PAGU-688492 format. One record per residue: residue number from 1; residue in one letter; chain; y, x, z of N, C-alpha, C, O in turn. Coordinates in steps of 0.001 Angstrom, whole numbers, plus 500000, padded with zeros to 6 digits. Atoms other than C-alpha are relative to their C-alpha. Layout:
<sites>
{site NUM 'a' 'A' {Y X Z} {Y X Z} {Y X Z} {Y X Z}};
...
</sites>
This chain:
<sites>
{site 1 'x' 'A' {501174 499281 500447} {580749 630104 655324} {499161 500356 501263} {499705 500884 502233}};
{site 2 'x' 'A' {500872 499714 498851} {577780 630469 657719} {499499 501438 499890} {499340 502003 498808}};
{site 3 'x' 'A' {500478 498641 499921} {576564 633820 658872} {498510 499979 500281} {498059 499298 501202}};
{site 4 'x' 'A' {501467 499913 499835} {572849 634618 658539} {499651 501314 500677} {499977 502392 500181}};
{site 5 'x' 'A' {500410 498765 499261} {571449 637065 661050} {498513 500259 499655} {497644 499422 499902}};
{site 6 'x' 'A' {501364 499640 500330} {568356 638814 659826} {499376 500918 501016} {499957 501911 501453}};
{site 7 'x' 'A' {500699 499148 499035} {565807 640202 662170} {499076 500914 499224} {498342 500411 498374}};
{site 8 'x' 'A' {500830 499108 500728} {564031 643293 660886} {498567 499731 500220} {498187 499481 501364}};
{site 9 'x' 'A' {501460 500223 499964} {560304 642828 660158} {499348 501289 500387} {499452 502247 499621}};
{site 10 'x' 'A' {500644 498768 499552} {558355 645456 662092} {498561 500001 499548} {497735 499304 500137}};
{site 11 'x' 'A' {501355 499911 500552} {555241 646295 660076} {499366 501283 500532} {499434 502342 499909}};
{site 12 'x' 'A' {500605 498796 499451} {553373 648647 662352} {498651 500285 499457} {497980 499398 498931}};
{site 13 'x' 'A' {501303 499529 500507} {550313 650626 661421} {498902 499177 500638} {497942 498839 499946}};
{site 14 'x' 'A' {501097 500783 499378} {548193 648692 663899} {499893 498616 499393} {498780 498101 499284}};
{site 15 'x' 'A' {499962 501306 500607} {549228 645363 662280} {499343 500132 498617} {498549 499286 498204}};
{site 16 'x' 'A' {500575 499823 501370} {548348 646750 658830} {498508 500196 500099} {497777 499701 499241}};
{site 17 'x' 'A' {501448 499788 499872} {544917 647861 660071} {499256 498699 500280} {498071 498579 499970}};
{site 18 'x' 'A' {500659 501232 499668} {544216 644347 661275} {499905 499060 498806} {499117 498114 498825}};
{site 19 'x' 'A' {500005 500860 501186} {544919 642800 657842} {498634 499985 499322} {497981 501015 499152}};
{site 20 'x' 'A' {501288 500122 500735} {541864 641456 656052} {500277 499985 498507} {501320 499503 498065}};
{site 21 'x' 'A' {499775 500084 501482} {541428 641886 652303} {500100 498611 499493} {499504 497701 500068}};
{site 22 'x' 'A' {499859 501322 500640} {542397 638974 650104} {498702 499601 499368} {498188 500353 498540}};
{site 23 'x' 'A' {501223 500508 500717} {539312 636935 649089} {500251 499840 498497} {499372 500151 497693}};
{site 24 'x' 'A' {499687 500175 501428} {541036 636129 645776} {500006 501328 499281} {499413 501443 498208}};
{site 25 'x' 'A' {500000 498728 500678} {541703 639754 644942} {498580 500628 499959} {498230 501307 498994}};
{site 26 'x' 'A' {501361 499511 500035} {538128 640641 645901} {499193 499361 498826} {498478 500035 498084}};
{site 27 'x' 'A' {500698 500748 501094} {536781 637963 643525} {500446 500580 498645} {499623 500849 497770}};
{site 28 'x' 'A' {499488 499476 501328} {539008 639245 640695} {499478 501423 499782} {499129 501769 498654}};
{site 29 'x' 'A' {500536 498644 500210} {537886 642852 641302} {498524 499943 499634} {498064 500688 498768}};
{site 30 'x' 'A' {501421 500146 500253} {534231 641742 641361} {499738 499513 498596} {498854 500033 497914}};
{site 31 'x' 'A' {500101 500516 501339} {534629 639735 638167} {500286 501113 498928} {499572 501238 497934}};
{site 32 'x' 'A' {499681 498936 500888} {536270 642676 636455} {498860 500969 499919} {498494 501407 498828}};
{site 33 'x' 'A' {501101 498991 499902} {533457 645001 637607} {498791 499479 499178} {498158 500216 498422}};
{site 34 'x' 'A' {501110 500588 500685} {530854 642580 636290} {500174 499978 498509} {499240 500253 497755}};
{site 35 'x' 'A' {499699 499952 501424} {532589 642260 632931} {499846 501397 499410} {499355 501584 498297}};
{site 36 'x' 'A' {500112 498558 500477} {532754 646048 632641} {498574 500414 499905} {498257 501334 499151}};
{site 37 'x' 'A' {501465 499673 500045} {528982 646158 633228} {499404 499152 498886} {498194 499246 498676}};
{site 38 'x' 'A' {500517 500756 501139} {528598 643753 630262} {499386 498649 500408} {498748 497990 499588}};
{site 39 'x' 'A' {500539 501279 499547} {527631 640721 632360} {500886 498855 499495} {502086 499029 499278}};
{site 40 'x' 'A' {499232 501208 500383} {528667 637194 631289} {500466 499366 501247} {499641 499015 502091}};
{site 41 'x' 'A' {499453 500656 498823} {530954 635732 633889} {500996 498953 499510} {501842 499228 498658}};
{site 42 'x' 'A' {499083 501100 500314} {532752 632409 633629} {501010 499918 501164} {500794 499204 502143}};
{site 43 'x' 'A' {498992 499881 498884} {535843 633172 635776} {500973 498867 499920} {501832 498828 499039}};
{site 44 'x' 'A' {499182 501185 500034} {537498 629900 636611} {501244 500083 500894} {502083 499182 500896}};
{site 45 'x' 'A' {498828 499825 499120} {540014 631225 639120} {501152 500627 499280} {501416 501817 499454}};
{site 46 'x' 'A' {498954 499448 500888} {542898 631648 636716} {501382 499757 500506} {502357 500074 499825}};
{site 47 'x' 'A' {498646 500231 499381} {545749 630599 639056} {500639 498762 499407} {499964 497763 499159}};
{site 48 'x' 'A' {499169 501157 500470} {548463 628267 637777} {499672 499802 498547} {499803 500721 497738}};
{site 49 'x' 'A' {500337 500321 501358} {547366 626536 634630} {501248 499698 499235} {502191 499110 499765}};
{site 50 'x' 'A' {498842 500356 500880} {549783 626276 631746} {499701 498666 499267} {500509 498164 498485}};
{site 51 'x' 'A' {500367 501269 500716} {547959 623148 630580} {500157 498784 500953} {499944 498905 502160}};
{site 52 'x' 'A' {499817 501184 499150} {548657 619631 631842} {498588 499499 500520} {497530 499659 499911}};
{site 53 'x' 'A' {501248 500574 499453} {546149 617926 634128} {499693 498778 499322} {500573 497957 499062}};
{site 54 'x' 'A' {500406 501243 500766} {544119 615282 632357} {500287 498772 500753} {500079 498769 501967}};
{site 55 'x' 'A' {499648 501222 499300} {545227 611762 633202} {498903 499372 500856} {499177 498769 501894}};
{site 56 'x' 'A' {501110 500503 499150} {541775 610782 634458} {499825 500785 501259} {499497 500229 502306}};
{site 57 'x' 'A' {500047 499192 498745} {541772 613687 636884} {501203 499671 500859} {501038 499576 502075}};
{site 58 'x' 'A' {498824 500408 499237} {545302 612774 637990} {499739 498703 500749} {500071 498586 501928}};
{site 59 'x' 'A' {500304 501273 499348} {544129 609204 638692} {499008 500181 501123} {499182 499573 502179}};
{site 60 'x' 'A' {501035 499798 498999} {541056 610403 640643} {500657 500696 501187} {500350 500351 502328}};
{site 61 'x' 'A' {499281 499302 498905} {543324 612764 642705} {500847 499024 500782} {500867 499070 502012}};
{site 62 'x' 'A' {499200 500984 499303} {545697 609891 643471} {499150 499031 500845} {499526 498645 501952}};
{site 63 'x' 'A' {500867 500945 499306} {542845 607609 644456} {499308 500597 501258} {498845 499872 502139}};
{site 64 'x' 'A' {500692 499309 498903} {541414 610221 646851} {500838 500864 500862} {500305 501638 501657}};
{site 65 'x' 'A' {499098 499115 499291} {544522 611870 648296} {499878 499827 501534} {500259 500716 502296}};
{site 66 'x' 'A' {500102 500292 498581} {543774 610272 651676} {498774 500729 500597} {498672 500821 501820}};
{site 67 'x' 'A' {501177 499302 499464} {540479 612197 652020} {500377 501254 500716} {501216 502027 500254}};
{site 68 'x' 'A' {499677 498806 499236} {540538 614851 654665} {498773 500960 500144} {498868 502007 500785}};
{site 69 'x' 'A' {501168 499102 499939} {537062 616341 654291} {499227 499860 498712} {499508 498987 497891}};
{site 70 'x' 'A' {500837 500122 501153} {534443 616976 651677} {499198 498702 500040} {498758 498256 501099}};
{site 71 'x' 'A' {500761 501248 500046} {532704 613848 650512} {498540 500313 500157} {498044 501362 499748}};
{site 72 'x' 'A' {501440 499830 499825} {529104 613336 651480} {499345 499952 498592} {499664 499100 497763}};
{site 73 'x' 'A' {500612 499955 501297} {526898 614299 648547} {498670 499378 499954} {498037 499349 498899}};
</sites>
């Protein structure tokens, strides 16, 4: 049986102060605020989809997996 040595994670106050807010959480908060104001918002950032990816989208992803930058428009 191997022995695992764990090093304690030192979460100092100065490190916490340097953390930036999560852009995803900001967007979710903003969307919720807009909804509460009665605005129509089409929030597409729903995380992991429970629906399968359409076969045509799968094929397009496979065909372009080698791309490393945005395509010229």
